[in-house]
N, C-alpha and C positions, 0 to 999 in steps of 0.2 A: 296461288301463283299469280293471278290475274289481278287481283287487287294490290298485291305486293309489288309488283314491276308496273301496274299501270297500263298494261297491254289487255287486248282484246283476248278472250279464250281460245280464238282460232290461233293468234299469233303464238300464245304458249303452247298449244297443242304441236303446232308446227315445229317450236323448237325441241319440245320434249321428242317428239318423234324423230329429229335430227338425232338427238342423243343414243335414242334406239338404235337407229340405223347405223352409227357409226359404233355400235358394241358398248358404250359407256353405262347406259341403263339396261335392265331387261323389264320385260313388262307381262303380268299374265291375267287372265280375267277371271274373276270369283262372281258366278252369277252375272250380272250385267254390269259390272265395274271392273274398270282396269285398274289395276296396282303396278306401280313403277318402284324399282329400286337398282341400285348401284349394282353393277356388274362388277364383283369382287374379282372375278378370273381377266378382267382386261388388263392387258399389260400398264397401262398407265394409271390403274386403279391406285396402288401403293403413293404414288408420286403426288396425284390431285388430294388424295386425304391428308396428305402433309401440308400441302398448300391450303386446304380447305382450314385445317386445324389452325394453322398459323395466323392466317387473316383474320379469324373471327377471335384469336386471343387464348383460344383453348389451352394451348402448350403453355403458357406461362403460368395461367392459373392451375392447372394440373399439376404441374411441378411445384410450386408453391405449397397445395393442400396435401401432394403425397408426401410430402418430407415430414409431415406432423400428424399423419393419422396412425402411424405405426408401423409394422412390418407388411405394408401393400407390395402385393407381388403384380397385381393386374385389376384394370377397372374394365366391366364391358356394359354396354346397352344392352338391355334383354326386351324380352315382350314384343309391342307395335312397333318400336321404334326401330327395333334389330331387322325388323321384316320391312322395312322402309314406309311403314304407314304412321301416320300423324296421330296422337292421342293425348288426351289430357294429362295423362300420369307418365311421368319417365320412368322406366324400371331399371334399375343397375344391379350388376354383383360386384363387389367388390372382395378381391380373393387374396388372402393373406393370414398371417398368425398375429396374435395379441393386437388387434386394430382397437382403436380408441374410440367407442361408439358414441361418447358425450360429444367428443370434437365433432366427429361424421354429421351429428345429429345438428347441432349448431350451424356447420356449413350447410347442410340439407335446408334447414328454415331460410338462411340468408340467400340461397339460389332459388327457393321456390319464390321469394318475395319479387327478384330481379327479372325471372323469365316468367312468373304467373303461370307456373304449372306446378302440379304435385311432382314430388320424386319420391320414389319408394325403392329401397335397397335392402340387399340382403349380403350379410356377410360371411364368406365360407373359407374352407381351405381348395388347395387346387384339386385335392382328390374329390370332393365334394363337387366342386364346379364341373368337372369333366364327368361325374356321374349324373348329377341333375339337369345339365344343359346338352347332354351328347347329341340329342336329336332336335334341339332347339334353336332357333336362329339367335346368333350373338353378334356384337359387335364390339371388336377389341377397341377400346378408347385410350388405353394407358398401359404399357408394361412396363415394368421393373428392369433396368440395364443391368442388375446384379445378376 
């Protein structure tokens, strides 16, 4: 974040601590490293998530893509990103029936080129999602309005 915003490490640390103090972020230590993630229980969480998604254009991309992949019910970020930890690989779970994996593969290749990261995805039913991810961190990024 220091390089991204062109600020000193102390300035970034202070702002992150302000978010923790405000309850927008939570933090925990693993060994000698401190990890931060969004506080999903904060009353402003849902509103901020919508603002961030709209600001970066994800909303329009997701709507365009989801209309073409088949009977998609939901899309989740899983793995490290769902825990608030940056990683080289973005893991996703796509939940639905009769999903067009050939089309999804093409989209994934295009997205990987745009973001410079590897994307790994699983397709599954709602029942399998609840079973396999019942005790793992997931971040819902899209849900069907049906």
